C-alpha positions in Angstrom: 56.5 48.0 -104.2 57.4 44.5 -105.0 60.7 43.1 -106.6 62.7 45.4 -108.8 63.2 44.0 -112.2 66.4 44.7 -114.6 64.2 46.6 -117.1 63.3 49.3 -114.3 65.5 52.3 -113.6 66.6 51.7 -110.1 68.8 54.7 -109.4 68.8 56.8 -112.7 66.5 59.7 -113.2 67.7 59.7 -116.9 68.0 57.5 -119.9 65.8 55.4 -121.7 64.3 52.6 -119.5 66.0 49.8 -121.6 69.6 51.2 -121.4 70.2 49.4 -118.0 72.8 50.7 -115.5 74.8 53.5 -116.4 78.6 52.1 -116.2 80.9 53.9 -113.5 83.7 56.0 -114.4 87.0 54.1 -115.0 88.8 55.2 -112.1 85.4 55.0 -109.7 86.4 51.8 -108.6 83.8 49.3 -107.0 80.9 50.3 -104.9 81.7 50.7 -101.3 80.2 47.9 -99.1 78.2 50.6 -96.9 76.8 52.3 -100.1 73.8 53.6 -97.5 70.2 52.5 -97.2 68.2 51.5 -100.1 66.2 54.6 -101.4 62.9 55.3 -100.6 60.7 53.5 -103.1 63.1 50.8 -103.9 61.4 47.4 -102.5 63.1 44.0 -102.2 65.3 42.5 -105.1 64.2 39.4 -106.5 66.8 36.7 -106.5 66.4 36.4 -110.5 66.6 40.0 -111.4 70.2 40.0 -112.6 72.9 42.3 -111.4 72.2 45.0 -108.7 72.8 48.6 -109.9 75.7 50.0 -108.4 75.1 51.9 -105.1 72.2 49.6 -104.4 72.4 47.4 -101.3 70.3 43.9 -102.3 67.6 43.0 -100.0 66.4 39.3 -99.8 63.2 38.7 -101.2 60.2 37.3 -98.9 57.4 35.2 -100.3 54.0 37.2 -100.4 51.7 37.1 -97.2 48.8 35.3 -98.0 45.5 34.6 -95.7 46.2 31.0 -95.3 49.2 31.4 -93.3 49.1 30.9 -89.4 49.4 34.8 -89.1 46.4 35.8 -91.2 44.2 38.1 -89.8 40.8 36.5 -88.1 37.6 37.9 -89.9 35.7 40.3 -87.8 32.5 38.2 -88.3 34.3 35.4 -86.8 35.3 37.2 -83.8 32.1 38.3 -83.0 30.5 34.9 -83.6 32.9 33.3 -80.9 32.3 36.2 -78.7 28.3 35.4 -78.9 28.6 32.0 -78.7 30.8 31.2 -75.5 30.0 32.2 -72.0 31.2 35.7 -70.9 33.9 35.8 -68.3 34.0 39.4 -67.6 32.4 38.9 -64.1 35.1 36.4 -63.2 37.9 38.6 -64.7 36.7 42.1 -63.1 35.6 41.3 -59.8 38.0 39.3 -57.3 35.0 38.8 -54.8 32.8 37.1 -56.9 35.6 34.9 -58.7 36.4 33.7 -54.9 32.8 32.8 -54.3 32.4 31.2 -57.9 35.3 28.8 -57.3 34.3 28.2 -53.7 30.8 27.3 -54.9 32.2 25.0 -57.9 34.6 22.9 -55.5 32.0 22.6 -52.8 29.4 21.6 -55.4 31.6 18.6 -56.2 31.6 17.3 -52.7 27.7 17.9 -52.1 27.0 15.8 -55.5 29.3 13.2 -54.1 27.2 13.0 -50.9 23.9 13.1 -52.8 24.9 10.0 -54.8 26.8 8.5 -51.6 23.3 8.8 -49.6 21.2 7.4 -52.3 23.4 4.3 -53.1 23.3 3.6 -49.2 19.8 3.7 -48.8 19.3 1.6 -51.8 21.9 -1.1 -50.6 20.4 -1.0 -47.0 16.9 -1.6 -48.2 16.7 -2.4 -51.7 13.7 -0.3 -51.9 13.0 2.4 -54.5 10.4 3.8 -52.3 12.9 4.2 -49.5 15.4 5.9 -51.5 12.7 8.4 -52.9 11.7 9.0 -49.2 15.2 10.9 -49.1 13.8 13.7 -51.2 10.5 14.0 -49.3 12.3 13.9 -45.7 14.4 16.9 -47.1 11.5 18.8 -48.7 10.1 20.1 -45.3 13.2 21.7 -44.1 13.7 23.3 -47.6 10.6 24.7 -47.2 10.4 26.0 -43.9 14.1 27.4 -43.8 14.1 28.4 -47.5 11.4 30.7 -46.6 12.5 32.0 -43.5 16.3 32.0 -44.6 15.1 34.4 -47.6 13.6 36.8 -44.7 16.8 36.6 -42.7 18.9 37.4 -45.6 17.0 40.8 -46.3 17.9 41.8 -42.7 21.4 40.5 -41.6 24.9 40.4 -43.1 24.7 38.0 -46.0 28.4 37.1 -45.5 27.7 36.1 -41.9 24.6 34.0 -43.0 26.8 32.4 -45.9 29.4 31.5 -43.3 27.2 29.8 -40.8 25.2 27.8 -43.5 28.7 26.3 -44.8 30.0 25.5 -41.7 26.9 23.8 -40.9 26.8 21.9 -44.2 30.5 20.7 -43.4 29.6 19.5 -40.1 26.8 17.3 -41.6 29.2 15.6 -44.0 31.5 14.9 -41.0 28.6 13.2 -39.3 27.7 11.2 -42.5 31.4 10.1 -42.8 31.3 9.0 -39.2 28.5 6.6 -39.6 29.5 5.2 -42.5 33.1 4.5 -40.9 31.6 3.0 -38.0 29.4 0.9 -40.3 25.9 1.5 -38.6 23.9 0.9 -41.2 20.8 2.8 -39.9 18.5 4.4 -42.3 17.1 6.7 -39.9 20.4 8.4 -39.3 20.7 9.1 -43.1 17.3 10.3 -43.2 17.7 12.7 -40.1 21.3 13.8 -41.5 19.8 14.5 -44.9 17.1 16.7 -43.3 19.4 18.8 -41.1 21.8 19.3 -44.1 18.7 20.5 -46.3 17.9 23.1 -43.5 21.3 24.4 -43.6 21.4 24.7 -47.4 17.8 26.3 -47.4 19.1 28.7 -44.6 22.0 30.2 -46.4 21.4 29.7 -50.1 19.3 32.7 -50.3 21.8 34.9 -48.9 24.6 33.4 -51.4 22.3 34.1 -54.3 21.1 37.5 -53.2 24.6 38.8 -52.8 25.4 38.4 -56.4 24.0 41.5 -57.4 26.1 43.3 -55.0 29.2 41.8 -56.1 29.0 42.3 -59.9 27.8 45.4 -61.7 24.3 45.2 -63.2 25.4 44.9 -66.8 27.1 42.0 -65.8 24.3 40.0 -64.2 23.3 37.6 -67.0 26.9 36.6 -67.5 27.0 36.0 -63.9 24.1 34.0 -63.7 25.2 31.9 -67.0 28.5 31.4 -64.9 26.7 30.3 -61.9 25.1 27.7 -63.7 28.5 26.9 -65.0 30.0 26.5 -61.6 27.1 24.4 -60.4 27.0 22.1 -63.3 30.8 21.5 -62.9 30.0 20.2 -59.5 26.8 18.1 -60.9 29.1 16.7 -63.6 32.5 15.9 -61.7 30.7 15.0 -58.2 28.6 12.2 -59.1 31.2 10.6 -61.3 34.0 11.0 -59.0 31.7 10.1 -56.1 30.6 6.9 -58.0 34.3 5.9 -58.7 35.1 6.6 -54.9 32.1 4.7 -53.5 32.8 1.6 -55.8 36.6 1.5 -54.6 36.3 2.6 -50.9 32.8 2.9 -49.9 30.4 5.7 -49.1 32.7 7.3 -46.3 35.2 8.4 -48.9 32.7 10.5 -50.7 31.6 12.2 -47.3 35.1 12.9 -46.2 35.9 14.6 -49.7 32.6 16.6 -49.2 33.9 17.7 -45.6 37.1 19.0 -46.9 35.6 20.5 -50.1 33.6 23.0 -47.8 37.0 24.7 -46.7 36.9 26.7 -50.2 33.4 28.3 -50.0 34.3 29.1 -46.1 37.4 31.2 -47.4 35.5 32.9 -50.0 32.9 33.8 -47.4 35.3 35.0 -44.9 37.0 37.2 -47.4 33.9 38.9 -48.5 33.3 42.4 -46.9 30.0 42.8 -45.0 26.7 42.7 -47.0 24.0 44.2 -45.0 20.9 44.6 -47.1 18.1 47.1 -46.9 15.5 45.2 -44.9 13.3 46.4 -41.9 11.2 43.7 -40.8 12.2 40.2 -39.6 10.2 36.9 -39.1 7.0 35.5 -40.3 5.6 39.0 -41.5 8.6 39.4 -43.7 8.2 36.3 -45.3 4.5 37.0 -45.9 5.8 40.2 -47.6 7.7 38.2 -50.1 4.8 35.8 -50.8 2.6 39.0 -51.2 5.0 40.5 -53.7 5.3 37.0 -55.7 1.7 37.1 -55.9 1.4 40.3 -57.6 3.9 39.2 -60.4 2.3 37.2 -62.6 5.3 36.4 -65.3 7.6 35.4 -62.2 4.5 32.8 -60.9 4.4 31.2 -64.4 8.2 30.9 -64.5 8.2 29.0 -61.0 5.3 26.9 -62.0 7.1 25.5 -65.1 10.1 24.9 -63.3 8.0 22.9 -60.6 6.4 20.9 -63.8 10.1 19.9 -64.9 11.1 18.7 -61.4 8.2 17.3 -60.1 7.0 15.2 -63.0 10.2 14.9 -64.9 13.0 14.3 -62.5 13.8 10.7 -62.2 16.9 11.1 -60.1 15.8 8.7 -57.2 15.3 6.0 -59.9 18.7 6.1 -61.0 20.0 3.4 -58.8 17.2 1.0 -59.8 17.6 2.0 -63.5 21.3 1.3 -63.3 20.7 -2.3 -62.2 17.4 -3.1 -64.2 18.2 -1.2 -67.5 21.9 -1.3 -67.7 23.1 -4.1 -65.6 25.4 -1.5 -64.0 26.5 -0.7 -60.5 27.5 2.4 -58.4 29.7 3.9 -61.3 26.8 3.5 -63.7 24.7 5.5 -61.0 27.3 8.0 -61.1 27.2 8.4 -64.9 23.6 8.8 -64.9 23.4 11.4 -62.2 26.3 13.3 -64.1 24.8 13.2 -67.6 22.5 15.8 -67.2 24.8 18.0 -65.7 27.4 17.6 -68.6 24.6 18.8 -71.0 23.9 21.7 -68.7 27.5 22.5 -68.4 27.7 22.6 -72.3 24.6 24.7 -72.6 26.2 27.2 -70.1 29.7 27.4 -71.6 27.8 28.2 -74.9 25.5 30.8 -73.5 26.7 33.7 -75.0 23.6 33.9 -77.4 20.9 34.1 -74.5 21.6 37.9 -74.1 20.3 38.5 -77.4 16.9 36.6 -76.8 14.1 38.9 -75.8 11.0 36.7 -75.6 12.3 35.2 -72.7 9.1 33.6 -71.7 9.0 31.7 -74.8 12.6 30.5 -74.3 11.6 29.2 -70.8 8.5 27.2 -72.0 10.2 25.9 -75.0 13.5 24.7 -72.9 11.2 23.0 -70.4 9.1 21.5 -73.1 12.4 19.8 -74.3 13.4 18.7 -70.9 10.2 16.7 -70.5 10.8 15.1 -74.1 14.3 14.2 -73.4 13.4 12.6 -70.2 10.6 10.6 -72.0 12.9 9.4 -74.4 15.4 8.3 -71.6 12.6 6.0 -70.0 12.6 4.1 -73.3 16.3 3.8 -74.1 18.1 0.7 -73.2 21.5 1.5 -74.5 23.4 3.3 -71.7 25.2 5.7 -74.1 21.9 6.6 -75.7 20.3 7.1 -72.3 23.2 9.5 -71.0 22.8 11.3 -74.6 19.0 12.1 -73.8 19.7 13.0 -70.1 22.5 15.2 -71.4 20.1 16.9 -73.9 17.8 17.4 -70.9 20.4 18.9 -68.7 21.1 21.5 -71.4 17.4 22.7 -71.9 17.1 22.8 -68.0 20.2 25.4 -68.0 18.7 27.5 -70.6 15.4 27.8 -68.5 17.4 28.7 -65.3 19.5 31.3 -67.0 16.2 32.9 -68.1 14.1 32.3 -65.2 17.3 33.9 -62.8 17.4 36.9 -65.1 13.6 37.7 -64.8 13.7 37.4 -61.2 16.4 39.6 -60.6 15.1 42.4 -62.9 12.0 42.2 -60.8 13.2 42.3 -57.4 14.4 45.4 -55.6 17.6 44.7 -53.0 15.4 44.6 -50.0 13.1 41.9 -51.4 15.8 39.5 -53.4 16.6 37.4 -50.2 12.8 36.4 -49.7 12.6 35.9 -53.6 15.6 33.7 -53.5 14.2 32.0 -50.5 11.1 31.1 -52.7 13.2 30.2 -55.8 15.3 27.7 -53.4 12.2 26.1 -52.3 11.2 25.7 -55.9 14.3 24.8 -57.3 15.7 22.8 -54.6 12.4 21.5 -53.2 10.8 20.4 -56.6 13.5 17.7 -57.1 12.7 16.1 -54.0 9.1 16.1 -54.7 10.0 14.7 -57.9 12.0 11.9 -56.1 8.9 10.9 -54.1 6.9 11.1 -57.1 9.0 9.1 -59.4 9.6 6.3 -56.6 6.1 6.0 -55.5 5.1 5.7 -59.3 7.9 3.1 -59.8 6.9 1.3 -56.6 3.3 0.8 -58.1 4.4 0.2 -61.8 8.1 0.2 -62.9 10.7 2.4 -63.3 10.5 2.8 -67.2 6.7 3.7 -66.5 7.5 6.0 -64.1 10.3 7.9 -66.2 8.1 8.0 -69.5 4.7 9.4 -67.8 6.8 11.8 -65.7 8.2 13.2 -69.2 5.1 13.2 -70.8 3.3 14.8 -67.6 5.8 17.6 -67.5 5.1 18.4 -71.4 1.4 18.5 -71.0 2.0 21.1 -67.8 3.8 23.2 -70.1 1.2 23.0 -72.9 -1.4 24.0 -70.2 0.8 26.8 -69.0 1.1 28.0 -72.7 -2.4 28.0 -73.2 -3.7 29.8 -69.9 -0.7 32.3 -69.5 -0.7 34.1 -72.9 1.0 37.0 -71.0 4.1 35.0 -70.1 4.6 34.0 -73.8 4.5 38.1 -74.7 7.1 38.6 -71.9 10.0 40.9 -73.5 13.2 41.6 -72.0 13.2 45.0 -73.6 9.9 45.9 -71.8 9.7 43.6 -68.8 6.6 42.9 -66.9 6.9 40.9 -64.0 
């Protein structure tokens, strides 16, 4: 009830409403101070309500509560929209092992991307050649293919925790060797080529195990959210690593980036050490097991199409090897500009992953994959035409956001299709495509740029990516009909 006015009977059950309070008997005396609680049904008394009837304790009035105040209730539709927009953090909140692995990967990813920038800058400084810089990617491709396929087979037959430990320790050792050669001032491109090839081998050997263990660390209903969070982790490294690497290289040289990378691997080593044994259900080892994985993929047309779409994006539309030359020729920059260019796609990818709550409601995932890869190609072509640094960074960020959307859907489609005893081999093939594709793209973009110009290489690559996606849409109509409610791998 609201405030009590003077023309309302407060404590009297009789008498007219306008009579006012009944006077106390002459010998009654004043009302006691502790007259008791306010009777039921009596609300706060307004400050301008006049004298308070005897026996009633005045209650200070309060302003009415409105929806405009800070404590106003949040509408349910707003809560639902917020939950649907932002990334689902439940895998991190509910699973300690996954949380440690996620954090370790985020930290080590920062160091790895610093090393990637440092190697590119070192090779370009030593040679001044875009072809030599692109050759870094080609030389790392062969161990990626060999160890990616074989590492996937091993991940289906041995303890995935142990394989992850071996790979992380090997990567840390290679980073230490790179730091040593930079500190010694060797200036030998061959040493950088060999180190990058060995690094790619350790990465490909252990990555299938790290990816295949995720469905064992989180419940199945959290897999889409875990895939989105893995993308966040990876892109945190892709965002922070190149920028920090560019600053450190410009201030202290490449050795600083290599040393930080070496130390960063301790986070992954600790996370792997804390895991329980993760032995899969595989029965066969070696080449026959690798062939089993390839045969399985051959029988899954939608999975094959998703891999082809990603290859089109990475081979034709990944101008990463040109960033040192573009930083100088387009923008008159230095190592810090290279760091910004490398980081820009990751910034867009990180934004896309953070606002990935909507992806769980998309059923036509094949359409989503092709549309996002087409957006990547268009954004890369636009980047090749931009001569303003901030505009170029914006186009790269849009491309990175599109790539994240594609990756989330492709990962989810693959995990739905693969039984546990086949996940390592499929993840090995996935690593070959995801990590090997950009290496081919490095070589392709560097070779085309050496024959024409960096601008022509970037623009033609983006348009070639778009053309490849249109061909897939025409020749693979079943992929466009893929529905997550009734998946047909």
